[in-house]
N, C-alpha and C positions, 0 to 999 in steps of 0.2 A: 730744518731745525733738528738737532740731535736729541737723543733720549734725555740727556742731562739738561739740555735747554728746555725741554718740555716740563721739567720739574722745577725750573728756576722760579723762585717766588716773584710775584708782581711787586713792583716798587710801592712804597707806602703812598706816594703821591698819586700814582695811577690807581691804586686800590681805593683811595678816597674818592677819586673821580667816578670809578665804577660803582661804588656803593651809592653815591649821590645820584648817578644816572639811573640805576635800578630803582631807587626809591622814587625819584621824581617822575620817571616814565610811567610806572604803575600807578602813581598818585593821579597823574593826568588821565590815564586810561580808566581808572575806576571812579574818578570824579564824574566823567561822562557816563559811565555805565550805571552808577548809583543814581544819577539824576533821572535816568529813565525809570529805574526800579521804583524810586520814590514817587515820581510823577504818575506812574502806572496806577498807584493806589489813591492818589490825591487829585489828579488833574485829568488824565486821559479818558477815564470813564465818563467825565462830564463834557469834555471837548470833542472827542472822536466817537464815543459810543453812547451818547446821551439818550438816544431814542430807544434803547433796549431795556430800560428799567434798571433800578439801582443794583440789584443783585447780579443780574445777567451782565450788565455793563461792567461791573467790577470783575466778574469771572473772565470776560472777554479781554479786558484790559490786562489782567494778570496773564492771560494766554499769550498776548503779544510779548509780554516780558519773557515768558518761557521760550518763545521763538528765538530770542537772542541766545539763550542758553543752548538750544539745539544746534545753533551755528558754531558754537565754541569748539567742539571736537573737529569740525571741518577746518577751522582756523588752525588747530593744533596739527592736523595732517599736512595742510598746505605749507604753513610756515615752519613746521618741524622739518619737512623735506628740504626746504631752502636753507634753514638754519644749520642742519647737519651736513649739507653739501657745500654751502657757500660761506656761511658765517653768521654768528649770532647778531653782531652789530648791524649788519645790513637789514635783517628782518625787523629789528627794533625801530629803525627809522621808518620803515613802511607802515608798521602798526600804529605809530603815533599819527602819521598822516591820515590813515584810514579813519581812525577814531575821531580825530579833530574835525575832519570834513563832514563825516556822518552826523555828529552831534550838532554841529552848527546848522546843518540843513534841517534837522528836527526842530530846532528853535525857530526856523523860518517857515515851517510847514503850515499851509492854510488848514483851517478846520473843516470838519464834515459839512457844516452849515454853508461853507463857502464853495467847496468844489465836489461835494458829495462823496461817493464811495472811494474816489481816488485818494482821499486824504488818509483813511486807515490803511489802504494798500501801500501807499508811499511810506507811511509810518513803519509798517512791518518790514518793508524792503530795507530801510535805513537801520532798523533794529538788527536785521540779519548781518549787515555790514559791520555794525558794532560788535556783534558776537564773534564774527570771524577775526576782527582785530584783537579782541581780548584773548581769543583762543591762541593767538601767536605771541601775545605780549608776555604773559606770565612765565612761560617756559624760558624765553630768551632772557628776560630780565633776571630771573632766578639763576640761570646757568652762567651768565656773564659774571655775576658776583661769586657764585659757588665755585666755579672752575678757577677763578683767579685767587681765591683765598688759600691760606695755609690750612693744613689738615685739622689743626686744633680749633679753628674758628670758622669752618665751612657752614655750620648750622646758623651761626649768628649772621654771617655774610649773606647767606641765601634769604634770611628773614627780612633783609632790607627791601627786597622786591615785594615780599608779602605785606609789610607794614604800609607800603604804598596804597594797598587796598583800603585799610581803615582810614588812612590819611586822606585819600581821595573821597572816601565816604563822608568823612568829617567835613571836608570843604564843601562838598555838594549838599550835605544836610544843612550846614550852617547858612549857606546862601539861599537855599530854598526856604529855610525857617525865617530868615530875614524878609524875603520877598512875600512870604505868606502872611506877614503882619499887615500888609496893605489891605484895603477893602477886598472882600472875596471876589466880587465881580471883576475888579481890575486884575487880581491875581490870575483868574481863569482866562481873562481876555488877553493879557500880554505879560504879566509879571513872571509867569513860569518860563517864558521864553528867554529871558535875560541870561540865566546861568548856562543855557545851551549855547547861545551865541558867543558867550565868553570863552568857550572851548577853543575858538580860533586863536586867541591870545596864548592860551596854555600850550597849544600845538607848537607855536613858534618857539616857546621856551624849551619844550621837550626836544625839538630838532637841534637846537643850539647845543644843549648839554650832551646829547648822544653823539654829536659829531666829534667830540673830544676824547672818546674812549676807544680801546682796542680789544679784540678777542683775546682770551686767555692763552698762555703759552701751550697748554696741553692740547687745545683745539688747533692752534696754528701748526703744531707738529703733525697733527693728523692731516691737515690740508696739504702738507708737503709730501704725503705718502698716498698718491692717487690710488694705488692698488688696495689700500685699506679702507677707502671710502665706500659706503654702501651705494649701489645704484638706485635702489628704491628703499629708503629707510623704513617706511611703514611695513613693507613686505618682510623685511628682516626682523622687524619687531614682533610681528605675529607668528613667524615661523621659529625664531630662536629664543624669544623672551616672553612667551605668553604668560607664564606664571608671574613674572615680575610685573607685567602689565596689569593683571588681575589684582595683584597685591596693591599696586599703586592706586588703582581705582577704588578699591574697597577702603583703603586707609584714609582716603580723602572724603568719603561720604559723610562722616559724622560732622566734620567742620562745615561742609557745604550745606548740609541739611539744617544745621543750627543757624547759619547765616540766612537761609531762606525763611525760616520760621521767625527768628527773633529780630533779624535785621530788616525784614520787609513786611511779612504778614502781621506781626504783632503791632505795628504802627497803625494799620487800618483797624485792627480789632480794638485797640485802645480808644480810637476816635469814635467808632461806630457803636461799640458795645458798652464801653466804660464812660463814654461822654467826656473824655479828656480833651482839652483844647488841642487843635492842630499844632500851634506853636509850642505848646508844652510837650507834646509827643516828640516833635523834631528836636527840641532842646535836650530831652532825655536821651534820644538816639545819639546826639552829638557827644554827650557825656560818656555814654557807653562805648562810643568809638574811640575816645581818648583812652579809656580803660583797655580796650582791645589792643590798641597800638602798643601800650606798655606791656601787657601780658604776653603778647606774641614775642617780643624781644626777650623777655624773661624765660619763656618756654624754650626758645631757640638756644639761648646761652646755657641753660640747664642740659640741653641735648648734647652740647659740645663737651660738657663735663661728665655726664652720666650715661650717654648713649641715646641715640635717637629713639630706638624701639622702646626702651624703658619709659621714657618721658611720655611718649605717645600712648602707651598702655595705661599708665597712671592717669593721663588726661581723659581718656575715654571712660575709665572707671568713675572718675569724678563727674563726667558729663551724665552718665546714667543716673548717678545719685542725685543730680540737680534737676532732672526733668520734672518731677512732680512738684517740688517746691517752687520752681519757676512758673509753672502753669497755675498753681494756686495763687501766686502773687498777681499774675495777670487777671485772674478771675476776681480778685479783691476789688478791682475797679477804682483804685485811688491813684493819684499822681505819684505819691511816695512809693507805693507798692510796684507801680510800673517801672520806676527808675531802678528799684532793687532787682526786678526781674531782668531788666536789660543788663545791669552790671554782672549779674550771676549767669544769665543764660546766653549772653553775647560775649562779654569781655572775658570772663573766667574760662568758660568752655573753649572759646576760640583760641585763647592764648596757648593752651596746653595741647589741643588736638591739631592746631594749624601752625603754631610757631615752628616746630621742628620739621613740618611736612616737606617744605621745599627742598631741604638737604636730603631728607629721607628718600623722597621720590627720585632725586637726581642720582643717588647712590645705588639705585636698583638697576641702572642701565650703564653700558659702556659709552665712552665719549662718542663713538661713531653713530649711535642712534639715541643719544641721551635727550636731545631736544625733542625729537618725535615721541619718545617713550614718556618722558616727564609731562609733556604737554597733553598728550592724549589721555594719560592717567588722570590728571587733574581736571581737564576740561570735560571728560566723560562723566566724572563724578559731579561736576558743576551742572552738567546738562540734566542728569537724573534728579539732582536736588533743586534744579531750577523750577520744577513743578511744585515745590514745597508750598509756596503761597496759595496756589490753586488747590492743592490737595487739602491744605489746612482749612481753607474757606469752605470747601465741600464737606469735610469731615465734621466741622463744628456746626454747620447748618443742618447736616443729617442727624446730628446728635441733639438737636434742639438747643444749641448754645453751650452744651457741656464740652469740656476739653479732654475728657478721658480717652476718647478714641485717638485724638491727636497725640496724646502722651504715649500711647502704645506704639504708634507708627514711628514717632521720633525716637523712642528708646530702642525699638527694633533696628533702626538704621545704625544707631551708635553701636549696638551689639555686633553688627556685621563688621564694622571697622575694627572693633576689639578682637574678634576672632581672627581676622586676617593678620593683624599685627602679632598676635600670640604665635601664629604659625610661620611668621616671616623672619628673615635674618636681619642683623644689624651690621652695616659696613662702615660705620662712622669712624673706625680706627684705621682704615686702610687708605694708603696714598692712591690718588686717582690712576696713576700709571699701573700700579699693581691691581687695582680694582678692575681696570680694563682687561688685564690678563685673566683675572679670575672669572669674570662673567662671560668672557669669550671662550672659556674652556681651556685656557693654557696657563692658568695661574700656578704659582708655586705652592708647596705644601704649607708654607707659613701663612700665605693669604687664605688658603682653604681653612686652616685652623682658626684664623681670626674671624672668618665668616661664620663659623659654626659654634664658637664659644658662647656661653650664656652671657648676658649683659653684666652680671655681677663680676665676671672675670675681666671684662673689658674696661670697666669704669675706672 
């Protein structure tokens, strides 16, 4: 494939397929992932760790949740290597298979009362496989859309992979909310298993959709140049692009920390401390997820218009301003206040700090290591923030129920993202072929200038 062929726009029909594939694939992956996250706070502490006491059981249950996050960078390394050397599409088929099978097996897993300690051990093993699958999914789905899109719509296209996360969260939350309305004894006995087993059906849908898409022209051109393919993408990433990697990790921290606190921990806090009903909490989470889906697309579209870096900086400033009001709403202890906290703390913050991130992270790296770089950046941040529910539980317990210490930690993490973005470049105005030349050290003066101009001159 020639250089001009590499820049040939993807047809509108194929682009629609790619966007739908990216959206549906991540929807399925995060449906499965959020089922576990929600069940960790509502079910697993009773089913797999009941003998440990309420607080310890909850901490251990959230600990198994964190294990999945720990596995995500490993998935980024493994599937990033395959994706950068073989193709994005092939990886995305594997990740859907892994997630679907792992989640179905969790739904069929015997309890600790049935098979003893083997039950939690198997649960952790399957959680690790889930984490590896998600670690490879996000980068591939994002890049498939990002690399196929026109320059002026890369942010919006990349966000279709990201909105699969809130869409999958919404689907998982709604079905768990529906199942939780049955008698609690039945829900803990078998009701929670139904959504996990249903993953098998979703896996089939995901495989069917992904079989119909192709890798982007810019990546196909790279495959035809064997001498330009990295032998070990992760080694090249750490030796040639360490600053970009650190920037990508730091920029993702605020969104991932917010998801861990408001998307997971806050649900358990509302039920146990504010005595809000389980179904009410899950319904509020569903409403917040719809808001997140909408705000992510708005944030991504704004990044195409005004530049990725500018929107992300403004989003993180807004996030810092909202930390205290959101925690005060949580402490108010009413259903209305909880819904407001979710809409502000989850939907609004996530939209502007996460909506533009997929394209921003992708633009930090050249095509030859983009899968590995974007995946490790995002998944490392996800791993660090994966301990957010555990940290939040410990901080609040240590402060006697007060949320002030949690606010300090949450705000501090957002500040890290903000500082990283202030010091980083914005490459949203550069064609991918020129971007490759720039970040590989052979770029033209025009590209170098575009990389260094302030956002106000690029918009």
